[in-house]
Residue frames as qw, qx, qy, qz and C-alpha x, y, z in Angstrom:
[[0.026, 0.590, -0.492, 0.640, 28.89, -25.49, 0.06],
 [0.383, -0.182, -0.852, 0.306, 28.70, -27.11, 3.57],
 [0.367, -0.798, -0.440, -0.187, 26.03, -26.20, 6.14],
 [0.277, 0.305, -0.392, 0.823, 27.15, -23.27, 8.18],
 [0.293, -0.626, -0.682, 0.239, 25.38, -22.85, 11.55],
 [0.175, 0.585, 0.164, 0.775, 24.46, -19.25, 10.70],
 [0.368, -0.708, -0.438, 0.415, 24.60, -16.71, 13.44],
 [0.190, -0.580, 0.076, 0.788, 26.30, -13.81, 11.64],
 [0.487, 0.669, 0.524, 0.202, 24.52, -12.19, 8.64],
 [0.179, -0.331, 0.174, 0.910, 25.84, -9.35, 6.46],
 [0.432, 0.743, 0.509, -0.055, 23.29, -7.50, 4.51],
 [0.380, -0.129, 0.329, 0.855, 24.63, -5.50, 1.51],
 [0.275, 0.833, 0.475, -0.063, 22.79, -2.35, 0.26],
 [0.455, 0.480, 0.154, 0.734, 23.77, 0.48, -1.91],
 [0.012, 0.247, -0.271, 0.930, 22.19, 2.97, 0.47],
 [0.007, -0.392, -0.817, 0.423, 19.19, 3.55, 2.70],
 [0.287, -0.040, -0.247, -0.925, 16.88, 5.42, 0.30],
 [0.521, 0.070, 0.612, -0.591, 13.22, 4.56, 0.82],
 [0.521, 0.195, -0.634, -0.537, 12.90, 2.17, -2.08],
 [0.884, -0.213, -0.047, -0.413, 10.84, -0.98, -1.59],
 [0.855, 0.172, -0.430, 0.232, 13.91, -3.35, -1.77],
 [0.144, 0.407, -0.517, 0.739, 15.68, -1.27, 1.07],
 [0.575, -0.329, 0.252, -0.705, 12.58, -1.40, 3.23],
 [0.952, -0.078, -0.241, -0.172, 12.36, -5.20, 2.79],
 [0.633, 0.263, -0.532, 0.497, 16.01, -5.55, 3.82],
 [0.119, -0.455, 0.385, -0.794, 15.53, -3.24, 6.75],
 [0.785, -0.290, 0.024, -0.546, 12.64, -5.28, 8.02],
 [0.949, 0.025, -0.307, 0.071, 14.56, -8.55, 7.80],
 [0.434, 0.396, -0.515, 0.625, 17.60, -7.01, 9.46],
 [0.352, -0.446, 0.320, -0.758, 15.55, -5.79, 12.41],
 [0.905, -0.177, -0.053, -0.383, 13.77, -9.08, 12.73],
 [0.808, 0.224, -0.463, 0.286, 17.17, -11.04, 12.64],
 [0.101, 0.428, -0.536, 0.721, 18.34, -9.00, 15.60],
 [0.627, -0.351, 0.146, -0.680, 15.26, -9.76, 17.49],
 [0.979, -0.009, -0.146, -0.140, 15.77, -13.35, 16.91],
 [0.705, -0.625, 0.279, 0.188, 19.32, -13.13, 18.42],
 [0.823, 0.329, 0.178, 0.426, 21.50, -13.02, 15.31],
 [0.364, -0.586, 0.148, 0.708, 24.48, -10.83, 14.77],
 [0.534, 0.726, 0.403, 0.164, 23.74, -8.57, 11.88],
 [0.336, -0.433, 0.211, 0.810, 26.06, -6.30, 10.00],
 [0.478, 0.826, 0.287, -0.078, 24.72, -3.74, 7.32],
 [0.526, -0.196, 0.383, 0.734, 27.30, -3.11, 4.70],
 [0.324, 0.861, 0.247, -0.304, 26.47, 0.23, 2.84],
 [0.684, 0.275, 0.298, 0.607, 28.20, 0.73, -0.58],
 [0.223, 0.802, 0.281, 0.478, 27.17, 4.34, -1.21],
 [0.377, 0.080, -0.310, 0.869, 28.54, 7.63, 0.09],
 [0.339, -0.619, -0.233, -0.669, 25.08, 9.12, 1.10],
 [0.065, 0.157, -0.690, 0.703, 24.73, 10.01, 4.64],
 [0.476, -0.382, -0.616, -0.499, 21.44, 8.40, 5.07],
 [0.465, -0.470, 0.359, -0.659, 19.39, 8.60, 8.29],
 [0.382, 0.121, -0.914, 0.058, 19.44, 5.45, 10.44],
 [0.434, -0.250, 0.349, -0.792, 16.50, 6.05, 12.67],
 [0.877, -0.014, -0.078, -0.473, 14.58, 2.82, 11.77],
 [0.682, 0.331, -0.645, 0.094, 17.66, 0.61, 12.22],
 [0.813, -0.563, -0.137, 0.043, 17.98, -1.43, 15.48],
 [0.070, -0.912, 0.391, -0.105, 20.93, -0.01, 17.29],
 [0.773, -0.359, 0.516, 0.082, 22.45, -3.49, 17.74],
 [0.851, 0.438, 0.221, 0.189, 23.16, -3.70, 14.09],
 [0.516, -0.477, 0.278, 0.655, 26.77, -3.01, 13.08],
 [0.542, 0.823, 0.166, -0.035, 26.72, -0.49, 10.12],
 [0.542, -0.328, 0.416, 0.652, 29.86, -0.34, 7.88],
 [0.410, 0.864, 0.126, -0.263, 30.04, 2.28, 5.16],
 [0.741, 0.055, 0.317, 0.590, 32.35, 1.88, 2.16],
 [0.033, -0.800, -0.047, 0.597, 31.62, 5.48, 1.04],
 [0.291, -0.053, 0.648, 0.702, 31.84, 4.86, -2.74],
 [0.407, 0.438, 0.086, -0.797, 29.71, 6.80, -5.20],
 [0.741, 0.301, -0.399, -0.448, 29.57, 3.93, -7.68],
 [0.931, -0.230, 0.239, -0.151, 29.40, 0.26, -7.10],
 [0.813, 0.492, -0.189, 0.248, 32.13, -0.51, -9.70],
 [0.155, 0.705, -0.448, 0.527, 34.52, 1.53, -7.55],
 [0.630, -0.494, 0.364, -0.476, 33.35, -0.26, -4.44],
 [0.939, 0.123, -0.282, -0.154, 34.03, -3.81, -5.65],
 [0.585, 0.337, -0.598, 0.432, 37.60, -4.21, -4.33],
 [0.169, -0.351, 0.528, -0.755, 36.69, -2.73, -0.95],
 [0.804, -0.131, -0.026, -0.580, 33.64, -4.81, -0.84],
 [0.883, 0.158, -0.442, 0.023, 35.63, -7.88, -1.25],
 [0.385, 0.287, -0.647, 0.593, 38.24, -7.05, 1.39],
 [0.442, -0.333, 0.355, -0.753, 35.48, -6.04, 3.90],
 [0.912, -0.041, -0.151, -0.380, 33.78, -9.43, 3.35],
 [0.759, 0.252, -0.535, 0.272, 37.02, -11.29, 3.72],
 [0.038, 0.351, -0.587, 0.729, 37.65, -9.52, 7.08],
 [0.608, -0.215, 0.233, -0.727, 34.16, -10.22, 8.38],
 [0.232, 0.070, -0.966, -0.086, 33.86, -13.79, 7.19],
 [0.616, -0.064, 0.276, -0.735, 30.01, -13.82, 7.80],
 [0.442, 0.040, 0.893, -0.080, 28.18, -17.03, 7.95],
 [0.390, 0.602, 0.677, 0.165, 25.62, -15.70, 5.39],
 [0.103, -0.227, 0.207, 0.946, 25.40, -12.80, 3.01],
 [0.274, 0.655, 0.700, -0.076, 22.03, -11.27, 1.80],
 [0.056, -0.226, 0.249, 0.940, 21.34, -8.78, -0.93],
 [0.340, 0.577, 0.700, -0.249, 18.07, -7.55, -2.32],
 [0.342, 0.819, -0.021, -0.460, 18.92, -5.22, -5.30],
 [0.899, 0.421, 0.113, 0.045, 19.86, -6.61, -8.73],
 [0.510, 0.742, -0.325, 0.288, 23.16, -4.86, -9.46],
 [0.311, -0.643, 0.620, -0.325, 24.41, -5.49, -6.00],
 [0.920, -0.025, 0.368, -0.135, 23.37, -9.16, -6.40],
 [0.800, 0.575, -0.106, 0.137, 25.45, -9.35, -9.58],
 [0.107, 0.785, -0.516, 0.325, 28.56, -7.85, -7.79],
 [0.577, -0.445, 0.627, -0.275, 28.40, -10.33, -4.91],
 [0.932, 0.226, 0.271, -0.082, 27.78, -13.27, -7.28],
 [0.660, 0.659, -0.289, 0.218, 30.75, -12.25, -9.42],
 [0.136, -0.716, 0.580, -0.364, 32.93, -12.03, -6.11],
 [0.874, -0.315, 0.129, -0.347, 31.78, -15.31, -4.78],
 [0.946, 0.176, -0.186, 0.201, 34.35, -17.71, -6.26],
 [0.374, 0.580, -0.387, 0.611, 37.11, -15.30, -4.72],
 [0.475, -0.635, 0.273, -0.544, 35.84, -15.43, -1.27],
 [0.469, 0.331, -0.808, 0.138, 37.76, -17.87, 0.72],
 [0.261, -0.097, 0.726, -0.628, 35.53, -18.49, 3.78],
 [0.097, -0.321, -0.931, -0.141, 32.48, -20.81, 4.03],
 [0.237, 0.261, 0.277, -0.894, 29.19, -18.93, 3.70],
 [0.301, 0.540, 0.782, 0.083, 25.69, -18.95, 2.32],
 [0.001, 0.211, -0.197, -0.957, 24.72, -16.36, -0.29],
 [0.202, 0.614, 0.760, -0.066, 21.11, -15.61, -0.69],
 [0.024, -0.064, 0.225, 0.972, 19.83, -12.83, -3.19],
 [0.323, 0.618, 0.627, -0.347, 16.40, -11.38, -3.56],
 [0.217, 0.210, 0.502, 0.810, 15.26, -10.09, -7.02],
 [0.120, 0.417, 0.379, -0.817, 13.15, -6.93, -6.78],
 [0.511, 0.491, -0.071, -0.702, 11.79, -6.66, -10.35],
 [0.888, 0.337, 0.300, -0.088, 10.65, -8.99, -13.16],
 [0.591, -0.177, 0.547, 0.566, 13.58, -10.19, -15.29],
 [0.414, 0.609, 0.549, 0.395, 11.60, -9.14, -18.41],
 [0.071, -0.984, -0.163, 0.000, 11.30, -5.55, -17.16],
 [0.462, -0.710, 0.344, 0.405, 15.06, -5.32, -16.22],
 [0.568, 0.020, 0.605, 0.558, 16.13, -6.68, -19.68],
 [0.264, 0.794, 0.501, 0.221, 13.66, -4.31, -21.44],
 [0.108, -0.994, -0.031, 0.009, 15.09, -1.24, -19.75],
 [0.677, -0.460, 0.288, 0.496, 18.81, -2.26, -19.93],
 [0.179, 0.784, -0.339, -0.488, 21.09, -0.37, -22.35],
 [0.362, 0.356, -0.806, -0.304, 22.37, -3.71, -23.71],
 [0.852, -0.157, 0.087, -0.491, 19.56, -6.23, -23.04],
 [0.898, 0.235, -0.372, 0.014, 21.62, -9.22, -24.32],
 [0.344, 0.428, -0.601, 0.581, 24.58, -8.49, -22.14],
 [0.382, -0.371, 0.421, -0.734, 22.46, -8.02, -19.13],
 [0.920, -0.068, -0.020, -0.386, 20.65, -11.24, -19.67],
 [0.772, 0.331, -0.493, 0.226, 23.94, -13.07, -20.19],
 [0.046, 0.479, -0.574, 0.662, 25.08, -11.70, -16.83],
 [0.715, -0.210, 0.249, -0.619, 21.99, -12.99, -15.15],
 [0.944, 0.147, -0.229, -0.185, 22.24, -16.40, -16.80],
 [0.688, 0.325, -0.536, 0.366, 25.92, -16.87, -15.84],
 [0.117, 0.379, -0.570, 0.719, 26.05, -15.31, -12.35],
 [0.636, -0.319, 0.088, -0.698, 22.68, -16.06, -10.76],
 [0.901, -0.020, -0.423, -0.091, 23.44, -19.72, -10.77],
 [0.418, 0.339, -0.596, 0.596, 26.13, -19.03, -8.14],
 [0.382, -0.422, 0.314, -0.760, 23.61, -18.16, -5.49],
 [0.065, 0.026, 0.958, -0.276, 22.50, -20.76, -2.87],
 [0.148, 0.598, 0.783, -0.088, 18.98, -19.44, -3.14],
 [0.033, 0.144, 0.241, 0.959, 17.18, -16.62, -5.04],
 [0.146, 0.443, 0.670, -0.578, 14.20, -15.09, -3.51],
 [0.014, -0.284, -0.577, -0.766, 11.47, -14.39, -6.08],
 [0.188, 0.095, 0.417, -0.884, 8.49, -12.18, -5.05],
 [0.698, 0.260, 0.157, -0.649, 5.66, -13.55, -7.08],
 [0.773, 0.079, 0.619, 0.114, 4.77, -16.72, -9.08],
 [0.561, 0.826, 0.042, -0.025, 5.08, -14.64, -12.34],
 [0.025, -0.829, 0.559, 0.000, 8.76, -13.79, -11.34],
 [0.591, -0.309, 0.745, 0.036, 9.50, -17.44, -10.52],
 [0.788, 0.436, 0.433, 0.038, 8.04, -18.63, -13.93],
 [0.454, 0.875, -0.171, -0.005, 10.16, -16.01, -15.70],
 [0.282, -0.689, 0.667, 0.031, 13.42, -17.15, -14.01],
 [0.709, 0.021, 0.704, 0.036, 12.57, -20.67, -15.11],
 [0.681, 0.675, 0.284, 0.002, 11.42, -19.81, -18.70],
 [0.309, 0.917, -0.249, 0.045, 14.46, -17.63, -19.26],
 [0.922, -0.001, -0.259, 0.287, 16.78, -20.25, -17.85],
 [0.056, 0.814, -0.298, 0.496, 18.26, -17.74, -15.43],
 [0.349, -0.472, 0.683, -0.435, 18.44, -20.23, -12.43],
 [0.329, -0.005, -0.941, -0.082, 17.86, -23.85, -11.51],
 [0.551, -0.544, -0.432, -0.462, 14.49, -24.65, -10.01],
 [0.711, -0.393, -0.500, 0.299, 15.94, -25.77, -6.77],
 [0.353, 0.053, -0.198, 0.913, 17.47, -22.24, -6.34],
 [0.196, -0.417, -0.262, -0.848, 14.15, -20.44, -6.53],
 [0.197, -0.344, -0.775, 0.493, 12.27, -19.63, -3.43],
 [0.142, -0.680, -0.436, -0.572, 8.92, -17.81, -3.43],
 [0.369, -0.237, -0.459, 0.772, 9.39, -15.01, -0.79],
 [0.007, -0.824, -0.407, -0.393, 6.58, -12.61, -0.20],
 [0.237, 0.499, -0.297, 0.779, 7.60, -9.30, 1.26],
 [0.368, -0.417, -0.715, 0.423, 7.21, -8.83, 5.02],
 [0.134, -0.639, -0.226, -0.723, 4.87, -6.27, 6.09],
 [0.224, -0.065, -0.668, 0.707, 4.89, -4.79, 9.65],
 [0.238, -0.639, -0.573, -0.455, 1.11, -4.40, 10.28],
 [0.459, -0.709, -0.427, 0.322, 1.40, -3.20, 13.83],
 [0.357, -0.279, 0.100, 0.886, 3.88, -0.44, 12.87],
 [0.002, 0.315, 0.513, 0.799, 1.63, 0.72, 10.04],
 [0.371, -0.678, -0.608, -0.179, -1.53, 0.68, 12.17],
 [0.503, -0.568, -0.300, 0.577, 0.23, 2.56, 14.92],
 [0.238, -0.234, 0.212, 0.918, 1.44, 5.33, 12.55],
 [0.006, -0.382, -0.636, -0.671, -1.77, 5.52, 10.68],
 [0.255, -0.727, -0.627, 0.112, -3.88, 6.75, 13.60],
 [0.283, -0.451, -0.161, 0.831, -4.40, 10.41, 14.54],
 [0.271, 0.695, 0.135, -0.653, -5.43, 13.47, 12.71],
 [0.735, 0.462, 0.434, 0.240, -6.17, 13.06, 8.95],
 [0.474, -0.342, 0.223, 0.781, -3.56, 14.67, 6.95],
 [0.254, 0.478, 0.587, 0.603, -5.79, 15.90, 4.18],
 [0.033, -0.026, 0.110, -0.993, -7.02, 19.43, 4.18],
 [0.226, 0.521, 0.775, -0.278, -10.76, 19.77, 5.15],
 [0.007, 0.055, 0.422, 0.905, -12.34, 21.22, 2.04],
 [0.458, 0.249, 0.446, -0.728, -15.91, 20.70, 3.41],
 [0.651, 0.299, -0.395, -0.575, -16.66, 18.31, 0.61],
 [0.864, -0.104, 0.448, -0.204, -17.58, 14.60, 0.19],
 [0.626, 0.600, -0.471, -0.160, -15.17, 13.88, -2.62],
 [0.975, -0.179, 0.074, 0.106, -13.52, 10.41, -2.41],
 [0.106, -0.831, 0.522, 0.160, -9.67, 10.70, -1.88],
 [0.945, 0.304, -0.062, 0.103, -7.46, 8.66, -4.20],
 [0.399, -0.778, 0.445, 0.194, -3.84, 8.15, -3.07],
 [0.837, 0.496, -0.166, 0.157, -0.95, 7.45, -5.46],
 [0.539, -0.777, 0.316, 0.083, 2.38, 6.72, -3.80],
 [0.886, 0.030, 0.236, 0.398, 5.92, 6.20, -5.05],
 [0.373, -0.421, 0.314, 0.765, 8.95, 7.63, -6.75],
 [0.499, 0.740, 0.187, -0.411, 7.94, 9.89, -9.59],
 [0.143, -0.435, 0.729, 0.509, 9.68, 7.99, -12.42],
 [0.520, 0.186, -0.534, -0.640, 8.53, 6.26, -15.62],
 [0.224, -0.025, -0.970, 0.093, 8.09, 2.92, -13.83],
 [0.143, 0.306, 0.700, -0.629, 5.29, 4.24, -11.58],
 [0.130, 0.461, 0.746, 0.463, 3.12, 5.42, -14.59],
 [0.040, -0.642, -0.408, 0.648, 2.01, 8.73, -12.93],
 [0.030, 0.320, -0.369, -0.872, 2.62, 10.49, -16.21],
 [0.205, -0.163, -0.785, -0.562, 0.09, 8.43, -18.01],
 [0.163, -0.550, -0.769, 0.282, -2.32, 8.43, -15.13],
 [0.039, -0.476, -0.155, 0.865, -2.35, 12.29, -15.23],
 [0.173, 0.043, -0.585, -0.791, -3.48, 12.22, -18.89],
 [0.250, -0.408, -0.844, -0.243, -6.71, 10.36, -17.78],
 [0.051, -0.256, -0.570, 0.779, -7.77, 13.01, -15.13],
 [0.367, 0.114, -0.128, -0.914, -10.34, 14.75, -17.35],
 [0.569, -0.055, -0.695, -0.437, -11.91, 11.43, -17.88],
 [0.369, -0.164, -0.827, 0.391, -12.21, 10.50, -14.18],
 [0.309, -0.735, -0.601, -0.052, -15.27, 11.21, -11.99],
 [0.009, -0.659, 0.093, -0.746, -15.72, 14.69, -10.57],
 [0.739, -0.627, -0.047, -0.243, -16.48, 12.87, -7.24],
 [0.896, -0.120, -0.097, 0.417, -12.76, 11.97, -6.97],
 [0.055, 0.951, -0.296, 0.077, -9.78, 14.01, -5.74],
 [0.905, 0.234, -0.232, 0.270, -6.17, 12.82, -6.05],
 [0.434, -0.843, 0.318, 0.012, -3.17, 12.87, -3.61],
 [0.797, 0.436, -0.335, 0.249, 0.29, 12.03, -4.89],
 [0.611, -0.739, 0.272, 0.081, 2.94, 11.12, -2.25],
 [0.822, -0.090, 0.313, 0.467, 6.63, 11.11, -3.27],
 [0.099, 0.864, -0.257, -0.422, 9.17, 12.99, -5.30],
 [0.748, 0.040, 0.538, 0.386, 11.33, 12.27, -8.28],
 [0.235, -0.223, 0.407, 0.854, 12.60, 13.66, -11.63],
 [0.005, 0.420, 0.677, 0.605, 9.06, 13.76, -13.17],
 [0.146, -0.613, -0.654, 0.418, 7.40, 15.71, -10.53],
 [0.026, 0.461, -0.041, -0.886, 7.75, 19.20, -12.02],
 [0.157, 0.041, -0.703, -0.692, 6.48, 18.00, -15.31],
 [0.199, -0.439, -0.876, 0.006, 3.56, 16.19, -13.64],
 [0.081, -0.593, -0.446, 0.666, 2.65, 19.37, -11.75],
 [0.115, 0.380, -0.279, -0.874, 2.65, 21.40, -14.97],
 [0.196, -0.144, -0.842, -0.482, 0.62, 18.88, -16.91],
 [0.134, -0.543, -0.794, 0.238, -2.03, 18.74, -14.27],
 [0.023, 0.580, 0.130, -0.804, -2.32, 22.65, -14.53],
 [0.142, 0.236, -0.573, -0.772, -2.52, 22.49, -18.29],
 [0.228, -0.306, -0.880, -0.282, -5.37, 19.96, -18.11],
 [0.389, -0.445, -0.025, -0.806, -7.26, 22.32, -15.66],
 [0.779, -0.344, -0.515, -0.092, -7.22, 19.66, -12.81],
 [0.337, 0.317, -0.569, 0.680, -5.13, 21.44, -10.24],
 [0.500, -0.417, 0.155, -0.743, -8.25, 22.20, -8.09],
 [0.902, -0.265, 0.101, -0.325, -8.51, 18.45, -7.29],
 [0.865, 0.233, -0.296, 0.332, -4.91, 17.24, -7.39],
 [0.352, -0.882, 0.290, -0.117, -2.43, 17.69, -4.60],
 [0.795, 0.312, -0.431, 0.291, 1.22, 16.82, -4.59],
 [0.638, -0.765, 0.033, -0.085, 2.34, 16.28, -1.06],
 [0.252, 0.761, -0.575, 0.165, 5.98, 15.34, -1.75],
 [0.589, 0.072, -0.775, 0.217, 7.92, 12.90, 0.27],
 [0.589, -0.587, 0.075, -0.550, 6.13, 12.22, 3.43],
 [0.008, -0.419, 0.843, -0.337, 7.58, 10.47, 6.54],
 [0.363, 0.124, 0.841, -0.382, 4.23, 8.75, 7.38],
 [0.299, 0.034, -0.567, -0.767, 2.36, 7.75, 4.26],
 [0.198, -0.286, -0.937, 0.029, 0.10, 5.37, 6.25],
 [0.098, 0.462, 0.460, -0.752, -1.82, 8.32, 7.73],
 [0.357, 0.327, -0.294, -0.824, -2.77, 9.34, 4.27],
 [0.290, -0.015, -0.905, -0.310, -3.76, 5.83, 3.41],
 [0.085, -0.355, -0.838, 0.404, -5.87, 5.47, 6.43],
 [0.136, 0.494, 0.298, -0.805, -7.63, 8.77, 5.65],
 [0.261, 0.297, -0.551, -0.735, -8.25, 7.91, 1.96],
 [0.801, 0.163, 0.312, -0.484, -10.79, 5.86, 0.19],
 [0.921, 0.378, 0.090, 0.032, -8.91, 4.34, -2.75],
 [0.405, -0.599, 0.521, 0.454, -5.30, 3.52, -3.61],
 [0.760, 0.637, 0.051, -0.119, -4.32, 3.58, -7.32],
 [0.529, -0.488, 0.575, 0.390, -1.27, 1.96, -8.82],
 [0.699, 0.676, 0.008, -0.236, -0.85, 2.69, -12.62],
 [0.419, -0.628, 0.578, 0.310, 2.64, 1.12, -12.77],
 [0.649, 0.545, -0.441, -0.295, 4.31, 0.02, -15.97],
 [0.776, 0.071, -0.606, 0.162, 6.24, -2.72, -14.00],
 [0.494, -0.673, 0.345, -0.429, 6.82, -3.68, -10.43],
 [0.272, 0.189, -0.925, 0.184, 8.28, -6.58, -8.42],
 [0.331, -0.542, -0.766, 0.098, 6.05, -6.94, -5.34],
 [0.010, 0.639, 0.089, 0.764, 4.36, -3.49, -4.66],
 [0.319, -0.210, -0.652, 0.655, 5.04, -2.61, -1.02],
 [0.185, 0.017, 0.177, -0.967, 2.88, 0.47, -1.10],
 [0.638, -0.177, -0.457, -0.594, -0.20, -1.54, -2.25],
 [0.579, -0.164, -0.759, 0.249, 0.46, -4.03, 0.50],
 [0.179, -0.173, -0.519, 0.818, 0.47, -1.27, 3.04],
 [0.353, -0.076, -0.172, -0.917, -2.68, 0.22, 1.58],
 [0.639, -0.239, -0.673, -0.286, -4.42, -3.05, 2.01],
 [0.400, -0.172, -0.691, 0.578, -3.41, -2.84, 5.69],
 [0.013, 0.180, 0.273, -0.945, -5.15, 0.36, 5.94],
 [0.366, 0.443, 0.761, -0.300, -8.36, -0.92, 4.49],
 [0.258, 0.539, -0.236, -0.766, -8.23, 0.73, 1.04],
 [0.820, 0.465, 0.334, -0.012, -9.82, -0.60, -2.16],
 [0.293, -0.588, 0.483, 0.579, -6.94, -0.82, -4.42],
 [0.755, 0.631, 0.152, -0.095, -6.84, -0.57, -8.26],
 [0.350, -0.629, 0.564, 0.404, -3.71, -1.70, -9.99],
 [0.596, 0.562, -0.408, -0.403, -2.48, -2.62, -13.39],
 [0.999, -0.047, 0.000, -0.010, -1.62, -6.23, -14.16],
 [0.680, 0.497, -0.318, 0.435, 2.01, -5.13, -14.63],
 [0.283, -0.748, 0.360, -0.480, 2.23, -4.01, -10.98],
 [0.005, 0.443, -0.852, 0.278, 4.23, -7.02, -9.99],
 [0.117, -0.049, -0.982, 0.143, 2.66, -9.71, -7.71],
 [0.464, -0.023, 0.177, -0.868, -0.87, -8.33, -7.72],
 [0.746, -0.020, -0.526, -0.408, -2.31, -11.65, -8.93],
 [0.537, -0.022, -0.767, 0.351, -0.66, -13.45, -6.05],
 [0.072, -0.033, 0.492, -0.867, -1.83, -10.93, -3.62],
 [0.597, -0.031, -0.060, -0.799, -5.51, -11.14, -4.75],
 [0.732, -0.001, -0.662, -0.160, -5.46, -14.96, -4.93],
 [0.427, -0.043, -0.739, 0.520, -4.37, -14.96, -1.15],
 [0.192, -0.190, 0.256, -0.928, -6.84, -12.32, 0.03],
 [0.107, 0.349, 0.863, -0.351, -9.90, -13.32, 2.13],
 [0.334, 0.790, 0.343, -0.384, -11.80, -10.40, 0.42],
 [0.542, 0.070, 0.496, 0.675, -10.32, -10.38, -3.17],
 [0.195, 0.795, 0.499, 0.286, -13.00, -7.95, -4.31],
 [0.286, -0.898, -0.035, 0.332, -10.93, -5.22, -2.42],
 [0.334, -0.484, 0.525, 0.616, -8.22, -5.40, -5.12],
 [0.695, 0.663, 0.208, -0.186, -9.19, -4.55, -8.80],
 [0.460, -0.329, 0.549, 0.616, -6.71, -5.41, -11.52],
 [0.529, 0.760, 0.341, -0.159, -7.44, -3.41, -14.57],
 [0.614, 0.209, 0.307, 0.697, -5.49, -2.70, -17.89],
 [0.110, -0.654, -0.069, 0.745, -4.52, 0.69, -18.37],
 [0.015, 0.026, -0.375, 0.927, -6.19, 3.03, -19.37],
 [0.484, -0.276, -0.351, -0.752, -9.84, 2.61, -20.27],
 [0.692, -0.358, -0.627, -0.028, -10.48, -0.25, -17.83],
 [0.463, -0.157, -0.499, 0.715, -8.49, 1.40, -15.17],
 [0.111, -0.126, -0.011, -0.986, -10.48, 4.64, -15.58],
 [0.644, -0.306, -0.498, -0.493, -13.73, 2.71, -15.60],
 [0.651, -0.256, -0.652, 0.291, -12.73, 0.98, -12.34],
 [0.152, -0.037, -0.307, 0.939, -11.96, 4.39, -10.53],
 [0.316, -0.179, -0.230, -0.903, -15.27, 5.81, -11.83],
 [0.650, -0.325, -0.633, -0.267, -17.20, 2.80, -10.62],
 [0.514, -0.274, -0.564, 0.586, -15.64, 3.17, -7.16],
 [0.019, 0.071, -0.112, 0.991, -16.45, 6.92, -7.13],
 [0.534, -0.286, -0.348, -0.716, -20.23, 6.03, -7.44],
 [0.684, -0.291, -0.668, 0.043, -20.09, 3.61, -4.51],
 [0.530, -0.834, -0.032, -0.146, -20.41, 4.25, -0.78],
 [0.112, 0.759, -0.576, 0.282, -17.07, 5.12, 0.96],
 [0.353, 0.152, -0.862, 0.330, -15.23, 2.91, 3.46],
 [0.670, -0.515, -0.188, -0.501, -17.80, 1.43, 5.91],
 [0.877, -0.477, -0.012, 0.061, -15.16, -0.44, 8.04],
 [0.032, -0.835, 0.548, 0.021, -11.60, -0.35, 9.12],
 [0.992, 0.037, 0.109, -0.054, -10.68, -3.68, 7.60],
 [0.255, -0.644, 0.659, 0.293, -7.24, -5.19, 7.14],
 [0.857, 0.435, 0.026, -0.276, -7.11, -6.82, 3.75],
 [0.226, 0.672, -0.701, -0.070, -3.54, -7.79, 3.64],
 [0.924, -0.017, -0.357, -0.133, -3.14, -11.68, 3.40],
 [0.749, -0.629, 0.208, -0.026, -1.43, -13.45, 6.26],
 [0.896, 0.245, 0.054, 0.366, 1.21, -14.71, 3.90],
 [0.358, 0.719, -0.112, 0.586, 2.83, -11.28, 4.16],
 [0.607, -0.791, -0.056, -0.049, 3.15, -11.33, 7.97],
 [0.017, 0.808, -0.571, 0.142, 6.48, -10.68, 9.62],
 [0.642, -0.342, 0.673, -0.137, 6.56, -14.17, 11.15],
 [0.882, 0.356, 0.308, -0.020, 5.72, -15.97, 7.97],
 [0.500, 0.812, -0.264, 0.142, 8.40, -14.00, 6.08],
 [0.241, -0.735, 0.609, -0.176, 11.13, -14.64, 8.80],
 [0.833, -0.095, 0.532, -0.117, 10.34, -18.32, 8.86],
 [0.795, 0.592, 0.103, 0.081, 11.05, -18.52, 5.08],
 [0.191, 0.887, -0.381, 0.176, 14.07, -16.30, 5.47],
 [0.528, -0.566, 0.597, -0.212, 15.37, -18.42, 8.28],
 [0.922, 0.161, 0.338, -0.101, 14.97, -21.67, 6.23],
 [0.776, 0.591, 0.067, 0.210, 17.00, -20.60, 3.49],
 [0.246, 0.815, -0.347, 0.394, 19.77, -18.39, 4.96],
 [0.383, -0.549, 0.657, -0.347, 20.33, -20.59, 8.09],
 [0.707, 0.098, -0.682, -0.161, 20.80, -24.26, 8.71]]
């Protein structure tokens, strides 16, 4: 395509749920507006999501479809009317829809997609892995650039021949440090039990991916000096609560549900645990590092190796296989002194300015 002096960007999302991919897109949208760009948010779904965090200058267009397949014709017509200079998407199945439509779009534009999960994890969970892989191989090559969130993801795209090397751009998630620290202050959200137990926070949607089910099974083997706070909701929550009770661990486990300000919990805690079976780039862990927590994560938790390599204090992030090594790491931390300083351990590579600079380089000319 020819270079397009980009000033109008359309972001395409299925909805505004609190998933990591949506949060990344929201941050980039707000940053784009601050930089003087005209931004449109095109929402595919029919959920009436709250828009409190969105800059009021963003033009929000709702297609109101409950399934992406039904939305494809209207998605095409809307883009044809808008004729944006650039289109950006950050969720796999929306990426595929846009890449499918691209040859039929009659206006000059740049199309950049961001992949949120490792391709190997996507294919492993797909109902028809071979078909899904074929879709990726045939459609992702239509993108101008593909944002990958870790070196491991970049290597997988190359090894699986899903894209050309010149399409791939290593793009670390933007983290709004100032916003997190502002919301993390104030009264500690944990109940005062009059004890000195170290508080471990686990945060995310309660689904198989996050590994909370297998973590709960290790509770009897974890130090009595630890108590556990789960943030989030999801289809596994009821079973998790029941299993904790069956294991006789309810006295030191609290399910807080979906919270509007998880950062206050992070700031008041001692340890962040991420027992995920797979991730892309774990936003919750990045935010926990902003709040000064020691983090323990599985190697499968996306870009954790990238994060640790970039940290000035890499000892604040433990990467441990599940479950014996993971359990041993938490028990070791239980025996150590609690937080002695309010450090920010997030690498500078994840700053808003660094992220927008890379975003600008690829989506604008």
